[in-house]
C-alpha positions in Angstrom: 118.9 106.1 88.8 121.6 103.3 88.7 120.1 100.3 90.5 121.3 96.9 91.6 118.2 94.7 91.4 117.7 91.4 93.3 114.6 89.5 92.6 112.7 86.2 92.0 109.7 84.8 90.2 107.1 86.9 88.5 107.2 89.7 91.0 110.9 90.2 90.3 110.5 89.9 86.6 107.7 92.5 86.2 109.3 95.0 88.6 112.6 94.7 86.7 110.8 95.3 83.4 109.1 98.3 84.8 112.4 99.9 86.0 114.0 99.3 82.6 111.0 100.8 80.7 111.0 103.8 83.0 114.6 104.6 82.0 116.5 103.5 85.1 119.9 102.0 84.6 120.2 98.5 85.9 123.8 97.9 86.9 123.2 94.2 87.5 120.7 91.6 88.7 121.0 89.2 91.5 119.0 86.0 90.9 118.7 82.7 92.6 121.2 80.0 91.6 119.7 77.8 88.9 116.7 80.1 88.3 116.9 80.3 84.6 113.4 79.4 83.5 111.7 81.6 80.8 109.6 83.4 83.4 112.5 84.0 85.8 114.3 87.2 86.7 117.5 85.8 85.3 115.9 85.0 82.0 114.3 88.5 81.8 117.6 90.2 82.7 119.5 88.2 80.1 117.0 89.1 77.4 117.5 92.8 78.3 121.3 92.5 78.2 121.8 93.0 81.9 124.6 91.2 83.8 123.2 88.4 86.0 124.8 87.2 89.2 123.6 84.1 91.0 125.9 83.5 94.0 125.0 80.7 96.4 126.1 83.0 99.3 125.4 86.6 98.5 127.3 88.0 101.5 130.6 86.4 100.7 133.5 88.8 100.5 134.2 88.3 96.8 130.6 88.7 95.9 130.3 92.0 97.9 133.5 93.2 96.1 132.0 92.4 92.7 128.7 94.2 93.6 130.5 97.2 95.0 132.3 97.6 91.6 128.9 98.1 90.0 128.5 101.4 91.9 124.8 101.3 92.4 122.9 104.3 93.7 120.1 102.2 95.1 119.5 98.5 95.7 116.0 97.0 95.1 114.9 93.6 96.6 111.9 92.1 95.0 111.3 88.6 96.3 115.0 87.8 96.7 115.1 85.1 99.4 118.7 85.5 100.7 119.1 87.9 103.6 121.6 90.6 102.5 124.0 91.6 105.2 125.3 95.0 106.3 128.1 95.1 103.7 125.6 95.0 100.9 123.0 97.2 102.6 125.7 100.0 102.8 126.8 99.7 99.2 124.5 102.3 97.7 124.1 106.0 98.7 120.3 105.6 98.8 120.5 102.3 100.6 118.3 99.3 99.9 114.6 99.0 99.6 112.5 95.8 99.9 109.2 94.9 98.4 107.3 93.0 101.1 103.8 91.4 100.5 102.6 92.0 104.1 101.3 94.6 106.5 104.0 96.0 108.7 104.8 95.5 111.5 102.1 92.9 112.0 103.3 90.6 109.2 107.0 90.6 109.2 108.9 87.5 108.1 108.2 84.8 105.5 105.0 84.0 103.5 102.9 87.0 104.7 100.1 86.5 102.2 99.8 82.8 103.0 99.6 83.6 106.7 97.1 86.4 106.1 94.8 83.8 104.5 95.4 81.2 107.2 94.6 83.8 109.8 91.3 84.6 108.1 92.1 88.3 107.4 89.6 90.2 105.3 92.3 92.4 103.8 96.0 92.3 103.0 98.6 95.0 102.6 101.7 95.1 100.5 104.6 97.4 101.5 107.9 98.9 100.3 110.3 99.5 103.2 113.8 100.7 103.8 115.9 97.6 104.4 118.0 97.6 107.6 119.9 95.1 109.6 116.8 93.7 111.3 114.5 91.8 109.0 111.5 93.8 107.8 112.0 96.4 110.6 112.9 99.5 108.5 110.7 102.6 107.7 107.7 101.9 105.5 108.0 104.1 102.3 104.8 102.9 100.5 101.9 100.6 101.2 98.6 99.6 99.6 95.7 97.6 101.0 93.3 95.2 99.2 90.2 93.4 100.3 90.2 89.6 100.6 87.1 87.8 99.4 85.9 84.7 101.3 87.0 82.4 98.4 90.1 84.2 97.3 93.2 82.0 97.1 96.9 82.7 97.4 97.1 82.9 93.6 94.5 85.7 93.6 96.5 87.7 96.2 99.8 87.1 94.4 98.2 88.4 91.1 97.0 91.6 92.8 100.3 92.2 94.5 102.3 91.6 91.3 100.0 94.0 89.4 100.4 96.7 92.0 104.1 96.5 93.0 105.7 97.8 89.7 103.8 101.1 90.0 104.5 101.4 93.7 108.2 100.8 93.0 108.5 103.4 90.3 106.7 106.0 92.5 109.0 105.1 95.4 112.2 105.3 93.4 111.2 108.6 91.9 110.5 110.0 95.4 113.9 108.7 96.6 115.6 110.4 93.7 113.8 113.7 94.6 114.7 113.3 98.3 111.0 113.5 99.2 110.0 110.0 100.0 107.5 109.7 102.9 108.4 107.5 105.8 106.4 105.7 108.5 108.2 104.4 111.5 107.1 100.9 112.6 105.5 100.5 116.0 107.6 97.8 117.6 104.8 97.0 120.1 102.8 95.6 117.2 105.6 93.7 115.6 105.0 90.0 114.8 107.3 87.7 112.8 106.0 84.8 110.8 108.3 81.8 110.0 109.0 80.0 106.8 106.3 77.4 105.9 107.1 73.8 105.0 105.0 71.3 102.9 104.4 69.1 105.9 102.7 72.1 107.7 99.7 71.7 105.3 98.3 68.6 107.1 94.6 68.9 107.8 93.1 66.7 110.6 89.4 67.4 110.5 88.8 67.2 114.3 91.5 69.7 114.9 90.2 72.6 112.8 86.9 74.5 112.4 85.3 74.7 109.0 86.7 78.2 108.5 90.2 77.1 109.5 90.1 74.2 107.0 88.8 76.5 104.2 91.5 79.1 105.0 94.3 76.6 104.9 93.2 75.1 101.7 93.0 78.5 99.9 96.2 79.7 101.5 98.3 76.7 100.3 96.8 75.7 97.0 98.6 76.1 93.6 101.3 77.3 93.1 102.1 76.0 96.6 102.4 72.4 97.6 98.9 72.4 99.0 97.0 71.5 102.1 96.5 67.7 102.4 94.8 64.9 104.3 94.5 61.1 104.0 91.9 58.9 102.6 92.8 55.6 104.2 96.5 55.4 103.7 96.5 57.5 100.5 97.6 61.1 100.7 95.2 63.6 99.2 95.9 67.2 98.2 93.0 69.5 98.9 93.0 72.2 96.2 89.6 74.0 96.4 86.9 74.3 99.0 83.7 76.2 99.6 81.9 77.1 102.8 78.6 75.2 102.8 75.3 77.1 102.7 73.7 74.0 104.4 74.1 74.0 108.1 75.2 70.4 108.5 77.1 69.1 111.5 78.3 65.6 112.3 81.4 63.5 113.1 84.7 65.3 112.1 86.3 63.8 109.0 83.2 62.0 107.8 82.1 62.5 104.2 78.4 63.0 104.4 77.6 63.7 100.8 79.3 62.8 97.5 78.1 64.6 94.4 79.3 66.3 91.3 80.2 69.3 93.5 82.6 67.2 95.6 82.6 66.0 99.2 80.6 67.5 102.0 83.0 66.8 104.9 82.5 67.7 108.6 85.2 69.6 110.4 85.3 70.3 114.1 82.2 72.4 114.2 80.2 71.7 110.9 80.6 70.8 107.2 82.2 72.3 104.2 82.5 71.3 100.5 85.8 70.0 99.2 85.4 70.8 95.5 88.8 69.8 94.1 91.1 67.1 95.5 93.8 64.9 93.9 95.9 62.0 95.1 99.4 63.3 95.9 101.2 60.3 94.4 99.9 60.6 90.8 97.7 63.7 90.6 94.5 61.7 89.8 91.2 63.1 90.8 90.3 61.8 94.3 86.7 63.0 94.6 85.2 59.9 92.9 87.2 57.5 95.0 85.6 58.0 98.4 82.2 56.6 99.3 79.5 58.4 101.2 80.3 58.1 104.9 84.0 57.5 104.1 86.4 59.1 106.5 89.3 61.5 106.1 92.1 62.0 108.5 91.5 63.0 112.2 93.5 62.8 115.4 90.9 60.3 116.7 91.4 58.0 113.7 95.2 58.2 114.1 94.9 57.3 117.8 92.6 54.4 116.9 95.1 53.1 114.4 98.0 53.3 116.9 95.9 51.6 119.6 94.9 48.8 117.2 98.6 48.3 116.3 99.5 48.1 120.0 96.8 45.5 120.6 97.9 43.4 117.7 101.4 43.3 119.1 
């Protein structure tokens, strides 16, 4: 099948490679502007001799005209972040399909795997759907569900998704070509959209969250994402790995009750957990050896105390 492929990062690269190896004709590749690193979709396409297009605004009239001249039979979106408009969705006879790393309709929108971890889900689903004018609202053509372990991180979920998506994509494209692709209508009553996350959303105040909520945020936002973070005094600290404590220790939220080779035993709103990897945001140095026992990490109460002291000083 003649395919216009739009992708990003490792997911896009491995799916593009799978389509080429399966014998599909790639008419062109849409990539993000400036995304030319060796692991990128643009680099992979160039190495395969496939034309690469990286427009800053994919829905511009001249861009649509250029893509129409490629005469694709199908358009595949694999991590491409720009929302393609109706003019592009209607270019190909078989329409446009989108690889979405979330359960539908419950996890529409941005960063579905991060949100699944933040929400404490015990499983996650990846989906391929027919793209339509409403974001992530089209028929589901293929889906696969995986368990989430208590210490799985976003990197673990991404790896499983990237391993599974190429095979799912090939099966779906084959079924489309044979006009026998299964379809599941989404139940709009269960639909929920999740927004884009920003680095500042990763702030952890230890009297705001339970120990499970702290752990879920740390593993959802760790590498390759900017990371959950807190403060040790006035120094910003990135929290990169945590573990639920087997010890049932409670105390004052934000207080570090133990310092050992394992890390910090820190109290959240309900009880304690272990922070096993933490670095200072400014330089990336290890932070675990810099906090004394009974030191304190950021809380709403500490922030209020600082503000009140500042007012009194004035």
